[in-house]
Structures are given as C-alpha cells and as structure tokens.
ROTORDO-122233 format. One record per atom (N, C-alpha, C, O): atom name; x, y, z. Coordinates in steps of 0.2 Angstrom, whole numbers, plus 5000, padded with zeros to 4 digits. Atoms other than C-alpha are relative to their C-alpha. Layout:
@name:CA, east:X, north:Y, up:Z $
...
# end
This chain:
@name:N, east:5005, north:4994, up:4999 $
@name:CA, east:5057, north:4954, up:5042 $
@name:C, east:5006, north:5005, up:5001 $
@name:O, east:5009, north:5002, up:5006 $
@name:N, east:4997, north:4996, up:4997 $
@name:CA, east:5069, north:4969, up:5044 $
@name:C, east:4997, north:5005, up:5003 $
@name:O, east:4991, north:5005, up:5004 $
@name:N, east:5005, north:4994, up:4997 $
@name:CA, east:5066, north:4985, up:5054 $
@name:C, east:4996, north:5003, up:4998 $
@name:O, east:4990, north:5003, up:5000 $
@name:N, east:5004, north:4997, up:5007 $
@name:CA, east:5060, north:4995, up:5039 $
@name:C, east:4995, north:4998, up:4998 $
@name:O, east:4990, north:5002, up:4997 $
@name:N, east:5006, north:5002, up:5001 $
@name:CA, east:5050, north:4981, up:5035 $
@name:C, east:4992, north:4999, up:5004 $
@name:O, east:4987, north:4999, up:5001 $
@name:N, east:5002, north:4999, up:4996 $
@name:CA, east:5042, north:4980, up:5052 $
@name:C, east:4996, north:5010, up:5001 $
@name:O, east:4990, north:5011, up:5002 $
@name:N, east:5007, north:4995, up:5004 $
@name:CA, east:5036, north:4998, up:5048 $
@name:C, east:4998, north:5001, up:4997 $
@name:O, east:4992, north:5003, up:4998 $
@name:N, east:5004, north:5001, up:5005 $
@name:CA, east:5030, north:4996, up:5034 $
@name:C, east:4993, north:4998, up:5001 $
@name:O, east:4987, north:5000, up:5000 $
@name:N, east:5006, north:5005, up:4996 $
@name:CA, east:5019, north:4982, up:5042 $
@name:C, east:4995, north:5007, up:5006 $
@name:O, east:4989, north:5008, up:5007 $
@name:N, east:5004, north:4997, up:4992 $
@name:CA, east:5014, north:4994, up:5057 $
@name:C, east:4996, north:5004, up:4995 $
@name:O, east:4990, north:5004, up:4996 $
@name:N, east:5004, north:4994, up:5006 $
@name:CA, east:5008, north:5008, up:5042 $
@name:C, east:4997, north:4998, up:4996 $
@name:O, east:4993, north:5001, up:4992 $
@name:N, east:5007, north:5000, up:5006 $
@name:CA, east:4998, north:4996, up:5034 $
@name:C, east:4997, north:4996, up:5002 $
@name:O, east:4995, north:4991, up:4999 $
@name:N, east:5004, north:5004, up:4995 $
@name:CA, east:4989, north:4988, up:5050 $
@name:C, east:4996, north:5006, up:5002 $
@name:O, east:4990, north:5005, up:5004 $
@name:N, east:5004, north:4992, up:4999 $
@name:CA, east:4985, north:5007, up:5052 $
@name:C, east:4997, north:5001, up:4996 $
@name:O, east:4991, north:5001, up:4998 $
@name:N, east:5004, north:4998, up:5007 $
@name:CA, east:4978, north:5010, up:5036 $
@name:C, east:4993, north:4994, up:5001 $
@name:O, east:4988, north:4996, up:5002 $
@name:N, east:5002, north:5003, up:5000 $
@name:CA, east:4970, north:4992, up:5037 $
@name:C, east:4994, north:5002, up:5007 $
@name:O, east:4988, north:5002, up:5007 $
@name:N, east:5005, north:5000, up:4992 $
@name:CA, east:4962, north:4996, up:5057 $
@name:C, east:5003, north:5007, up:5001 $
@name:O, east:5007, north:5008, up:5006 $
@name:N, east:4999, north:4994, up:4994 $
@name:CA, east:4964, north:5015, up:5060 $
@name:C, east:4998, north:5004, up:5007 $
@name:O, east:4998, north:5009, up:5009 $
@name:N, east:5003, north:4999, up:4993 $
@name:CA, east:4957, north:5015, up:5075 $
@name:C, east:5002, north:4996, up:5006 $
@name:O, east:4999, north:4996, up:5011 $
@name:N, east:4996, north:5003, up:4997 $
@name:CA, east:4969, north:5006, up:5081 $
@name:C, east:5008, north:5005, up:5003 $
@name:O, east:5009, north:5010, up:5000 $
@name:N, east:4998, north:4995, up:4997 $
@name:CA, east:4983, north:5014, up:5092 $
@name:C, east:5006, north:4997, up:5001 $
@name:O, east:5006, north:4992, up:5005 $
@name:N, east:4995, north:4999, up:5003 $
@name:CA, east:5002, north:5015, up:5087 $
@name:C, east:5003, north:5006, up:5006 $
@name:O, east:5001, north:5010, up:5009 $
@name:N, east:4995, north:4996, up:4996 $
@name:CA, east:5016, north:5023, up:5095 $
@name:C, east:5007, north:5000, up:4997 $
@name:O, east:5008, north:4997, up:4992 $
@name:N, east:4993, north:5001, up:5002 $
@name:CA, east:5034, north:5025, up:5092 $
@name:C, east:5002, north:4994, up:5001 $
@name:O, east:5007, north:4991, up:4997 $
@name:N, east:4995, north:5005, up:4999 $
@name:CA, east:5039, north:5012, up:5099 $
@name:C, east:4995, north:4993, up:4998 $
@name:O, east:4997, north:4989, up:5003 $
@name:N, east:5004, north:5004, up:5003 $
@name:CA, east:5026, north:4999, up:5091 $
@name:C, east:5003, north:4996, up:4995 $
@name:O, east:5003, north:4990, up:4997 $
@name:N, east:4995, north:5002, up:5005 $
@name:CA, east:5037, north:4994, up:5077 $
@name:C, east:5006, north:4996, up:5002 $
@name:O, east:5008, north:4991, up:5001 $
@name:N, east:4995, north:5004, up:4997 $
@name:CA, east:5051, north:4990, up:5087 $
@name:C, east:4999, north:4995, up:5005 $
@name:O, east:5004, north:4992, up:5007 $
@name:N, east:5002, north:5006, up:4994 $
@name:CA, east:5041, north:4977, up:5100 $
@name:C, east:4999, north:4997, up:4994 $
@name:O, east:5003, north:4992, up:4994 $
@name:N, east:5004, north:5003, up:5004 $
@name:CA, east:5032, north:4971, up:5085 $
@name:C, east:5006, north:4996, up:4996 $
@name:O, east:5007, north:4990, up:4994 $
@name:N, east:4995, north:5005, up:5004 $
@name:CA, east:5049, north:4967, up:5076 $
@name:C, east:5004, north:4995, up:5002 $
@name:O, east:5007, north:4991, up:4999 $
@name:N, east:4997, north:5003, up:4995 $
@name:CA, east:5056, north:4958, up:5091 $
@name:C, east:4995, north:4995, up:5000 $
@name:O, east:4996, north:4991, up:5004 $
@name:N, east:5002, north:5007, up:5001 $
@name:CA, east:5043, north:4944, up:5087 $
@name:C, east:4999, north:4999, up:4994 $
@name:O, east:4999, north:4993, up:4992 $
@name:N, east:5002, north:5004, up:5008 $
@name:CA, east:5041, north:4945, up:5068 $
@name:C, east:5005, north:5002, up:4996 $
@name:O, east:5004, north:5003, up:4990 $
@name:N, east:4993, north:5000, up:5003 $
@name:CA, east:5060, north:4948, up:5062 $
@name:C, east:5001, north:4992, up:4998 $
@name:O, east:5005, north:4992, up:4993 $
@name:N, east:4998, north:5004, up:5002 $
@name:CA, east:5060, north:4928, up:5060 $
@name:C, east:4994, north:5000, up:4992 $
@name:O, east:4995, north:4996, up:4988 $
@name:N, east:5006, north:5000, up:5005 $
@name:CA, east:5044, north:4930, up:5047 $
@name:C, east:5002, north:5004, up:4994 $
@name:O, east:5007, north:5008, up:4995 $
@name:N, east:5002, north:4996, up:5007 $
@name:CA, east:5042, north:4938, up:5028 $
@name:C, east:4995, north:5004, up:5002 $
@name:O, east:4990, north:5003, up:5006 $
@name:N, east:5006, north:4996, up:5001 $
@name:CA, east:5034, north:4953, up:5025 $
@name:C, east:4995, north:4996, up:4996 $
@name:O, east:4991, north:4994, up:5000 $
@name:N, east:5006, north:5005, up:5005 $
@name:CA, east:5022, north:4944, up:5013 $
@name:C, east:4998, north:4997, up:5004 $
@name:O, east:4992, north:4997, up:5004 $
@name:N, east:5003, north:5006, up:4995 $
@name:CA, east:5019, north:4932, up:5026 $
@name:C, east:4995, north:5006, up:5005 $
@name:O, east:4989, north:5006, up:5004 $
@name:N, east:5003, north:4996, up:4995 $
@name:CA, east:5014, north:4944, up:5038 $
@name:C, east:4995, north:5006, up:4997 $
@name:O, east:4992, north:5010, up:5001 $
@name:N, east:5004, north:4995, up:5004 $
@name:CA, east:5004, north:4955, up:5025 $
@name:C, east:4996, north:4996, up:5000 $
@name:O, east:4991, north:4997, up:5004 $
@name:N, east:5006, north:5004, up:4998 $
@name:CA, east:4994, north:4940, up:5022 $
@name:C, east:4996, north:5000, up:5004 $
@name:O, east:4990, north:5000, up:5004 $
@name:N, east:5004, north:5004, up:4993 $
@name:CA, east:4991, north:4935, up:5039 $
@name:C, east:4994, north:5008, up:5002 $
@name:O, east:4988, north:5007, up:5004 $
@name:N, east:5002, north:4997, up:4996 $
@name:CA, east:4985, north:4953, up:5043 $
@name:C, east:4991, north:5003, up:4994 $
@name:O, east:4986, north:5005, up:4996 $
@name:N, east:5007, north:5000, up:5003 $
@name:CA, east:4973, north:4953, up:5028 $
@name:C, east:4996, north:4995, up:5002 $
@name:O, east:4990, north:4997, up:5004 $
@name:N, east:5005, north:5007, up:4996 $
@name:CA, east:4965, north:4935, up:5035 $
@name:C, east:4998, north:5003, up:5004 $
@name:O, east:4992, north:5004, up:5004 $
@name:N, east:5003, north:4999, up:4994 $
@name:CA, east:4964, north:4942, up:5051 $
@name:C, east:4994, north:5006, up:4998 $
@name:O, east:4989, north:5006, up:5000 $
@name:N, east:5006, north:4995, up:5002 $
@name:CA, east:4954, north:4958, up:5044 $
@name:C, east:4993, north:4998, up:4998 $
@name:O, east:4988, north:5000, up:5001 $
@name:N, east:5006, north:5000, up:5002 $
@name:CA, east:4944, north:4950, up:5033 $
@name:C, east:4996, north:4995, up:5003 $
@name:O, east:4991, north:4993, up:5000 $
@name:N, east:5005, north:5004, up:4997 $
@name:CA, east:4938, north:4937, up:5047 $
@name:C, east:4997, north:5004, up:5003 $
@name:O, east:4993, north:5001, up:5008 $
@name:N, east:5006, north:4998, up:4994 $
@name:CA, east:4930, north:4951, up:5055 $
@name:C, east:5003, north:5004, up:5003 $
@name:O, east:4999, north:5008, up:5006 $
@name:N, east:4999, north:4998, up:4993 $
@name:CA, east:4941, north:4958, up:5067 $
@name:C, east:5004, north:5006, up:5000 $
@name:O, east:5008, north:5006, up:4996 $
@name:N, east:4997, north:4995, up:5000 $
@name:CA, east:4946, north:4975, up:5071 $
@name:C, east:5005, north:5006, up:5002 $
@name:O, east:5006, north:5013, up:5001 $
@name:N, east:4996, north:4998, up:4998 $
@name:CA, east:4960, north:4977, up:5078 $
@name:C, east:5005, north:4993, up:5001 $
@name:O, east:5004, north:4988, up:5003 $
@name:N, east:4996, north:5003, up:5001 $
@name:CA, east:4977, north:4969, up:5075 $
@name:C, east:5006, north:4999, up:5005 $
@name:O, east:5010, north:5003, up:5005 $
@name:N, east:4993, north:4998, up:4997 $
@name:CA, east:4990, north:4963, up:5087 $
@name:C, east:5005, north:4994, up:4998 $
@name:O, east:5003, north:4989, up:4995 $
@name:N, east:4995, north:5003, up:5005 $
@name:CA, east:5006, north:4955, up:5082 $
@name:C, east:5001, north:4992, up:5004 $
@name:O, east:5005, north:4988, up:5002 $
@name:N, east:5003, north:5008, up:4999 $
@name:CA, east:5001, north:4938, up:5092 $
@name:C, east:4996, north:4996, up:4996 $
@name:O, east:4997, north:4990, up:4994 $
@name:N, east:5004, north:5004, up:5006 $
@name:CA, east:4988, north:4935, up:5080 $
@name:C, east:5002, north:5000, up:4995 $
@name:O, east:5001, north:4994, up:4992 $
@name:N, east:4996, north:5002, up:5006 $
@name:CA, east:4998, north:4939, up:5065 $
@name:C, east:5006, north:4994, up:5001 $
@name:O, east:5007, north:4991, up:4996 $
@name:N, east:4995, north:5007, up:4998 $
@name:CA, east:5011, north:4924, up:5072 $
@name:C, east:4994, north:4995, up:4999 $
@name:O, east:4994, north:4990, up:4995 $
@name:N, east:5004, north:5008, up:5002 $
@name:CA, east:4996, north:4913, up:5073 $
@name:C, east:4998, north:5000, up:4995 $
@name:O, east:4999, north:4994, up:4994 $
@name:N, east:5003, north:5000, up:5005 $
@name:CA, east:4989, north:4917, up:5057 $
@name:C, east:5007, north:4999, up:4995 $
@name:O, east:5005, north:4996, up:4990 $
@name:N, east:4993, north:5004, up:5005 $
@name:CA, east:5007, north:4913, up:5047 $
@name:C, east:5001, north:4994, up:5002 $
@name:O, east:5005, north:4991, up:4999 $
@name:N, east:4999, north:5008, up:4996 $
@name:CA, east:5007, north:4897, up:5059 $
@name:C, east:4995, north:4997, up:4996 $
@name:O, east:4995, north:4992, up:4992 $
@name:N, east:5005, north:5005, up:5004 $
@name:CA, east:4991, north:4893, up:5052 $
@name:C, east:5001, north:4998, up:4993 $
@name:O, east:5000, north:4992, up:4992 $
@name:N, east:5001, north:4998, up:5005 $
@name:CA, east:4993, north:4899, up:5035 $
@name:C, east:5006, north:4992, up:4996 $
@name:O, east:5005, north:4987, up:4992 $
@name:N, east:4996, north:5006, up:5002 $
@name:CA, east:5010, north:4887, up:5034 $
@name:C, east:5000, north:4992, up:5002 $
@name:O, east:5003, north:4987, up:5000 $
@name:N, east:5003, north:5009, up:4998 $
@name:CA, east:5001, north:4870, up:5044 $
@name:C, east:4994, north:5000, up:4991 $
@name:O, east:4994, north:4996, up:4987 $
@name:N, east:5002, north:5004, up:5007 $
@name:CA, east:4989, north:4872, up:5029 $
@name:C, east:5002, north:5001, up:4992 $
@name:O, east:5000, north:4998, up:4987 $
@name:N, east:4995, north:5000, up:5007 $
@name:CA, east:5001, north:4875, up:5015 $
@name:C, east:5003, north:4991, up:4999 $
@name:O, east:5002, north:4987, up:4994 $
@name:N, east:4995, north:5003, up:5000 $
@name:CA, east:5012, north:4862, up:5021 $
@name:C, east:4993, north:4992, up:4999 $
@name:O, east:4994, north:4987, up:4996 $
@name:N, east:5003, north:5005, up:4998 $
@name:CA, east:4994, north:4850, up:5026 $
@name:C, east:4996, north:4998, up:4992 $
@name:O, east:4996, north:4993, up:4989 $
@name:N, east:5002, north:5003, up:5006 $
@name:CA, east:4986, north:4852, up:5009 $
@name:C, east:5005, north:4999, up:4993 $
@name:O, east:5004, north:4999, up:4987 $
@name:N, east:4996, north:5000, up:5007 $
@name:CA, east:5000, north:4850, up:4998 $
@name:C, east:4999, north:4993, up:4996 $
@name:O, east:4998, north:4992, up:4990 $
@name:N, east:5002, north:5008, up:5006 $
@name:CA, east:4997, north:4829, up:4994 $
@name:C, east:4996, north:4998, up:5009 $
@name:O, east:4998, north:5000, up:5015 $
@name:N, east:5004, north:5002, up:4995 $
@name:CA, east:4985, north:4822, up:5006 $
@name:C, east:4992, north:4997, up:4998 $
@name:O, east:4990, north:4999, up:4992 $
@name:N, east:5005, north:5005, up:5003 $
@name:CA, east:4967, north:4810, up:5005 $
@name:C, east:4997, north:5006, up:4996 $
@name:O, east:4996, north:5011, up:4998 $
@name:N, east:5003, north:4996, up:5003 $
@name:CA, east:4960, north:4817, up:4989 $
@name:C, east:5002, north:5006, up:4997 $
@name:O, east:4998, north:5010, up:4994 $
@name:N, east:4994, north:4995, up:5001 $
@name:CA, east:4973, north:4827, up:4984 $
@name:C, east:5004, north:4999, up:4994 $
@name:O, east:5008, north:4995, up:4996 $
@name:N, east:4994, north:5003, up:5003 $
@name:CA, east:4983, north:4826, up:4968 $
@name:C, east:5006, north:4999, up:5002 $
@name:O, east:5007, north:5002, up:5008 $
@name:N, east:4994, north:4999, up:4999 $
@name:CA, east:5000, north:4823, up:4969 $
@name:C, east:5004, north:5000, up:4997 $
@name:O, east:5005, north:4995, up:4993 $
@name:N, east:4995, north:4996, up:5004 $
@name:CA, east:5013, north:4833, up:4961 $
@name:C, east:5005, north:4994, up:4998 $
@name:O, east:5006, north:4990, up:5003 $
@name:N, east:4997, north:5004, up:5002 $
@name:CA, east:5024, north:4821, up:4952 $
@name:C, east:5009, north:5002, up:5003 $
@name:O, east:5011, north:5008, up:5001 $
@name:N, east:4992, north:4995, up:5002 $
@name:CA, east:5044, north:4825, up:4957 $
@name:C, east:5003, north:4999, up:4993 $
@name:O, east:5002, north:4994, up:4989 $
@name:N, east:4998, north:4998, up:5007 $
@name:CA, east:5054, north:4830, up:4942 $
@name:C, east:5009, north:4999, up:5002 $
@name:O, east:5014, north:5002, up:5003 $
@name:N, east:4993, north:5004, up:4998 $
@name:CA, east:5068, north:4815, up:4945 $
@name:C, east:4995, north:4993, up:4997 $
@name:O, east:4989, north:4991, up:4997 $
@name:N, east:5002, north:5007, up:5003 $
@name:CA, east:5068, north:4798, up:4938 $
@name:C, east:4999, north:4994, up:5005 $
@name:O, east:5003, north:4992, up:5009 $
@name:N, east:5001, north:5005, up:4993 $
@name:CA, east:5059, north:4786, up:4950 $
@name:C, east:5004, north:4994, up:5001 $
@name:O, east:5003, north:4990, up:5006 $
@name:N, east:4997, north:5004, up:5000 $
@name:CA, east:5070, north:4773, up:4945 $
@name:C, east:5007, north:5001, up:5004 $
@name:O, east:5011, north:4996, up:5005 $
@name:N, east:4991, north:4996, up:4996 $
@name:CA, east:5086, north:4783, up:4953 $
@name:C, east:4995, north:5004, up:5007 $
@name:O, east:4992, north:5009, up:5007 $
@name:N, east:5002, north:4998, up:4994 $
@name:CA, east:5079, north:4782, up:4972 $
@name:C, east:5001, north:5003, up:5004 $
@name:O, east:4996, north:5005, up:5008 $
@name:N, east:4996, north:4993, up:4995 $
@name:CA, east:5091, north:4794, up:4982 $
@name:C, east:4996, north:5007, up:4996 $
@name:O, east:4993, north:5012, up:4999 $
@name:N, east:5002, north:4994, up:5004 $
@name:CA, east:5087, north:4806, up:4967 $
@name:C, east:4991, north:5003, up:5002 $
@name:O, east:4989, north:5008, up:5003 $
@name:N, east:5007, north:4999, up:5002 $
@name:CA, east:5068, north:4804, up:4966 $
@name:C, east:4997, north:5002, up:5009 $
@name:O, east:4992, north:5006, up:5011 $
@name:N, east:5003, north:4998, up:4991 $
@name:CA, east:5067, north:4805, up:4989 $
@name:C, east:5004, north:5007, up:5000 $
@name:O, east:5002, north:5009, up:5006 $
@name:N, east:4997, north:4995, up:5000 $
@name:CA, east:5079, north:4821, up:4985 $
@name:C, east:4996, north:5004, up:4997 $
@name:O, east:4995, north:5009, up:4999 $
@name:N, east:5006, north:4994, up:5002 $
@name:CA, east:5065, north:4829, up:4973 $
@name:C, east:4995, north:5000, up:5004 $
@name:O, east:4992, north:5006, up:5003 $
@name:N, east:5006, north:5002, up:4996 $
@name:CA, east:5050, north:4822, up:4985 $
@name:C, east:5002, north:5005, up:5007 $
@name:O, east:4997, north:5007, up:5010 $
@name:N, east:4999, north:4996, up:4994 $
@name:CA, east:5059, north:4831, up:5000 $
@name:C, east:5002, north:5008, up:4998 $
@name:O, east:5000, north:5012, up:5002 $
@name:N, east:5001, north:4993, up:5003 $
@name:CA, east:5062, north:4848, up:4990 $
@name:C, east:4993, north:5005, up:4998 $
@name:O, east:4992, north:5011, up:4999 $
@name:N, east:5007, north:5000, up:5000 $
@name:CA, east:5045, north:4848, up:4984 $
@name:C, east:4996, north:5001, up:5009 $
@name:O, east:4994, north:5006, up:5011 $
@name:N, east:5003, north:4999, up:4992 $
@name:CA, east:5038, north:4845, up:5002 $
@name:C, east:5004, north:5007, up:5003 $
@name:O, east:5001, north:5013, up:5002 $
@name:N, east:4997, north:4992, up:4998 $
@name:CA, east:5049, north:4860, up:5009 $
@name:C, east:5000, north:5004, up:4997 $
@name:O, east:5004, north:5008, up:5000 $
@name:N, east:5003, north:4993, up:5006 $
@name:CA, east:5044, north:4872, up:4996 $
@name:C, east:4993, north:5001, up:5000 $
@name:O, east:4990, north:5006, up:4998 $
@name:N, east:5008, north:5001, up:4996 $
@name:CA, east:5027, north:4867, up:5002 $
@name:C, east:4999, north:5003, up:5005 $
@name:O, east:4994, north:5007, up:5005 $
@name:N, east:5000, north:4997, up:4994 $
@name:CA, east:5030, north:4872, up:5019 $
@name:C, east:5002, north:5007, up:5001 $
@name:O, east:5000, north:5011, up:5005 $
@name:N, east:4994, north:4993, up:4998 $
@name:CA, east:5041, north:4886, up:5017 $
@name:C, east:4994, north:5006, up:4997 $
@name:O, east:4989, north:5006, up:4994 $
@name:N, east:5004, north:4993, up:5000 $
@name:CA, east:5037, north:4906, up:5018 $
@name:C, east:4997, north:5000, up:4994 $
@name:O, east:4998, north:4995, up:4990 $
@name:N, east:5002, north:4997, up:5007 $
@name:CA, east:5028, north:4914, up:5002 $
@name:C, east:5004, north:5007, up:5000 $
@name:O, east:5005, north:5011, up:5004 $
@name:N, east:4995, north:4995, up:4998 $
@name:CA, east:5039, north:4925, up:4996 $
@name:C, east:4995, north:5006, up:4994 $
@name:O, east:4991, north:5004, up:4990 $
@name:N, east:5004, north:4994, up:5004 $
@name:CA, east:5033, north:4944, up:4990 $
@name:C, east:5005, north:5006, up:4997 $
@name:O, east:5011, north:5007, up:4999 $
@name:N, east:4994, north:4997, up:5000 $
@name:CA, east:5041, north:4957, up:4982 $
@name:C, east:4999, north:5008, up:5004 $
@name:O, east:4993, north:5011, up:5004 $
@name:N, east:5002, north:4995, up:4995 $
@name:CA, east:5043, north:4973, up:4994 $
@name:C, east:4998, north:5007, up:4994 $
@name:O, east:4999, north:5012, up:4997 $
@name:N, east:5001, north:4997, up:5003 $
@name:CA, east:5039, north:4983, up:4979 $
@name:C, east:4991, north:5003, up:5001 $
@name:O, east:4989, north:5008, up:5004 $
@name:N, east:5007, north:5001, up:4998 $
@name:CA, east:5021, north:4979, up:4981 $
@name:C, east:4997, north:5004, up:5006 $
@name:O, east:4994, north:5009, up:5007 $
@name:N, east:5003, north:4994, up:4996 $
@name:CA, east:5019, north:4984, up:4997 $
@name:C, east:5001, north:5010, up:5000 $
@name:O, east:4997, north:5013, up:5003 $
@name:N, east:4997, north:4995, up:5002 $
@name:CA, east:5029, north:5001, up:4992 $
@name:C, east:4993, north:5003, up:4998 $
@name:O, east:4991, north:5009, up:4999 $
@name:N, east:5005, north:4996, up:5008 $
@name:CA, east:5015, north:5004, up:4979 $
@name:C, east:4992, north:4999, up:5005 $
@name:O, east:4988, north:5004, up:5003 $
@name:N, east:5003, north:5000, up:4997 $
@name:CA, east:5002, north:4999, up:4992 $
@name:C, east:4997, north:5007, up:5006 $
@name:O, east:4992, north:5010, up:5008 $
@name:N, east:4998, north:4994, up:4991 $
@name:CA, east:5008, north:5012, up:5007 $
@name:C, east:5000, north:5007, up:4998 $
@name:O, east:4999, north:5011, up:5002 $
@name:N, east:4998, north:4997, up:5003 $
@name:CA, east:5012, north:5023, up:4993 $
@name:C, east:4994, north:5009, up:5002 $
@name:O, east:4995, north:5014, up:5001 $
@name:N, east:5004, north:4994, up:5002 $
@name:CA, east:4994, north:5035, up:4996 $
@name:C, east:5000, north:5001, up:5009 $
@name:O, east:4996, north:5005, up:5011 $
@name:N, east:5001, north:5001, up:4994 $
@name:CA, east:4996, north:5032, up:5015 $
@name:C, east:5002, north:5006, up:5003 $
@name:O, east:5008, north:5008, up:5001 $
@name:N, east:5000, north:4994, up:4997 $
@name:CA, east:4996, north:5048, up:5026 $
@name:C, east:5000, north:5007, up:4997 $
@name:O, east:5001, north:5013, up:5000 $
@name:N, east:5003, north:4993, up:5003 $
@name:CA, east:4991, north:5061, up:5011 $
@name:C, east:4993, north:5000, up:5003 $
@name:O, east:4990, north:4995, up:5005 $
@name:N, east:5004, north:4996, up:4999 $
@name:CA, east:4977, north:5072, up:5015 $
@name:C, east:4996, north:4997, up:4993 $
@name:O, east:4999, north:4998, up:4988 $
@name:N, east:5004, north:5000, up:5006 $
@name:CA, east:4961, north:5065, up:5000 $
@name:C, east:4996, north:5008, up:5002 $
@name:O, east:4993, north:5010, up:5007 $
@name:N, east:5006, north:4992, up:5002 $
@name:CA, east:4952, north:5083, up:4994 $
@name:C, east:4996, north:4998, up:5004 $
@name:O, east:4998, north:4993, up:5007 $
@name:N, east:5004, north:5000, up:5000 $
@name:CA, east:4936, north:5083, up:5000 $
@name:C, east:4994, north:4998, up:4993 $
@name:O, east:4996, north:5000, up:4988 $
@name:N, east:5004, north:5002, up:5006 $
@name:CA, east:4922, north:5076, up:4988 $
@name:C, east:5005, north:4994, up:4995 $
@name:O, east:5004, north:4991, up:4990 $
@name:N, east:4994, north:5004, up:5006 $
@name:CA, east:4937, north:5067, up:4979 $
@name:C, east:5001, north:4993, up:5002 $
@name:O, east:5003, north:4992, up:5008 $
@name:N, east:4998, north:5009, up:4998 $
@name:CA, east:4937, north:5047, up:4979 $
@name:C, east:5007, north:4998, up:4997 $
@name:O, east:5010, north:5002, up:4993 $
@name:N, east:4993, north:5001, up:5002 $
@name:CA, east:4952, north:5039, up:4976 $
@name:C, east:4998, north:4993, up:4997 $
@name:O, east:5002, north:4989, up:4994 $
# end
C-alpha cells in the first residue's frame, strides 16, 4: 500500500466510522503498519470488521482481519469435503504437475487484488455536504 492509498483508507474508515477520531498523523502511523498489505485487502478487512458490529477500527484489527482472511483462503482452498481443482498440467509430467499445483496454492493464499478506481469512486462523495431533505 502506498502512502496515498493509506490516506484513502483512513478516509474510507472515517466514512464507515464517523465517530472515530483521526488527525493529520493517523495515515502516517497506519502506513508504517499497513505498507506490506494491499488497499483492497485492507478495505475488505474494514468491511468485515464493521459488519461484525464494531464501531471503531484500529490498525491492528485491520492486520488481524487481513491475516484471518488470508488464512481462510489458504485453508479452504482444498481440504476435507472440498472439491480439488485439478491443475492445468499433464499429471504424467510430475515436475510440471507439482509446479502447477504449487502455483495454484500460492494463488489461493495470495492477497486479493483490487482496482484503485473502485475506492476512488466510493470516496468521491466523502466530504461533500448533502442538502437537507435530499437522499443519496
């Protein structure tokens, strides 16, 4: 996550939790912790945390939720009762098959990807006054 994306995430969290206090240093402090994660993962973590009924979102809770989501994606990829996705490789070519299987598992545990334009579209109305009596 870039510093600009961290600022966007802080604005997103403030939009989700308007009672939460932020100052000009909040994005800087959050960036120190969140720089290794993607904006899409962090947004998904914020949504999951808010949907769980929490009124405030701490940066540590975002990291915890990202790790939980990654663990769930990796765990649920293939396990008891789950259908195994067959790798796109010749099973008779053992090295190629194992490489394809390894790639498949890395993809399952990798961070989700997202389009930065999605966040910008969501935040487009943040900070704009809504005239009284007019719903969005």
